[in-house]
N, C-alpha and C positions, 0 to 999 in steps of 0.2 A: 166174290170180289178179290179175296186174297190170292186165289189161284190165278186170276187174270193179271194181277200185279206181279206175282212171282214169275209168271210165264214170260213177261216182257222186260223184267228189271235189268237183266244183263245188257240187252239192246239199248235200253234207255240210258244206262250208265255210260256205255261206250259212246253214244251220240252226245251226251251231255259233256263228257270229257273233251270231245272234239270242239265243243263250242265254248269252253271256259275262256271267256273274253280277257280277263286280266293277264293270262299267260301271254297273250299277244299284244298287250298294251292297250287293250280296249276296255270298255266299261259294260256293266250290266244295268240295264234300265228295266224297271219293274212297274207294272201298272194294273189297275183294276178299279171296280166301282164298289161303293158301299163297304161291306165287310171285306171284300176282296182288296179294296184300297188299303184297308188296315193291315191285311196280310202282306201286301206289297211293301208297306213301310216296315213291317217287322222283318221281312226278308232282307231289305236293304240295310237295316240297322245291324243285323247279324253279320253281314259282310263287311260293312264299314267298321263296326266295332270288332269285338272278338267273340267267336262262337265257342270253340273248345280250346283253341291253341293261342299261345302268345305269339302274335304275328303282326305284320304291318297291315294297315287298313287296305281294303280292296275298293276299287272305284265302282260303287253301286248307288243308284239313285231311284227313289220311288217317285213316279211321275203321275201327272194327270195325262190322259191319252192325247190331248192336243199338243203336248210338249215334245212328242217324239220327233216331229219334223224339225224342230229347232235344235235338239240335243243329240239325236242319233247320228252316228257315223258308220261308214262301212266297217264291218267286223265286230261291231257291238252286238251283244246279245240282248234282245228285247223279250222280256217274260210277261205274258199277259195272264191274268187270273180271272176266271169267270166260272161261277158255279153252274150257270145255265149252258155255257158254250155258245151263246147267241148274242152276247153284249155287242151291239153295233159299234160303239166307239172303241172297244178293245179290238174287235175284228179289224176296223179301219186302221188303227195304230199298228197292228201287226203286219197288215198288208203294206203299209207305208214303209215299215222297217225292211221288209223283203225287197222293195224297190230300191232301197238305199244300200243293198248288199249286207244287211244285218242278218244275224242268225235269230230265228224265232223259236221260242219255247212257250207252251201254254199249260197251265194247271187248270183243268176243267172238271165239270161234273156231268152227271146224267150220261148221255151217249157221246159227249164231246161236242155236240152241236156243229155248227158250220165252221167254227174256229179250228176244230181238230183237223179239218181237211186242208187248211192253208199253212200250217206251221211245220217247221223242221222236226220238232219233237212235241208230241201231245201226251201229257200225263193226265189220264182221265180217271176220275173216281166214279164208278158206274153205280150210282144210287140216286134216286129222286129226292132224297132227304137233304135239304140245304145245310142244316147244322152238321150232319155227318160228313158232307163234302168239305165243309170248312175245317172240321177237325182233322180230316185226312190231309187236306192241303197243308196245314201247319206241320204235320208230321213229315210230309214230303219236303217242305221247305227246310226243315232241320236235317233231313237226310242229305239234301243237296248241299247245304252249308258244310256238313261233315265231309262230303265227297270233294267239294271245292278245296277245302283246307287240306285234305289228304293229298290231292293232286298237286296243288301249288306250294305247299309247305310240308313236304314229307319228313324233313329233318326236325321240325318243331314238335315238342311234346306237350 
């Protein structure tokens, strides 16, 4: 699994830097079901609050999947989290975001499922073990928060 992550991390970082919504005045909308919904709330809280740097709050919202239609705008980044990669409502929300000219990112498990095929950036934890997927998702969330802060606030320590 580590080799697969290492193999693609530079590509993922480059793509994610291109879709950092707050740089363009847009927001990051994050969604998931069950434990993934809790991860979505954690991700949004790290962006709105402070992760590592003393900086201004970033526009991030944890949503239920049916709120994408009402709140997403062109240029927003919509992040879906699914340990199976097959959560229908997450898949539908991400598909809707694409039709609204949003950028789509997914944190997935197993083989990425059907969601991996439809998003701009899929970060997949290739294991069948849900607790391990959730643990790695949290690590990825923290890496993304660090990356976002580094890109948007390079001068802050």
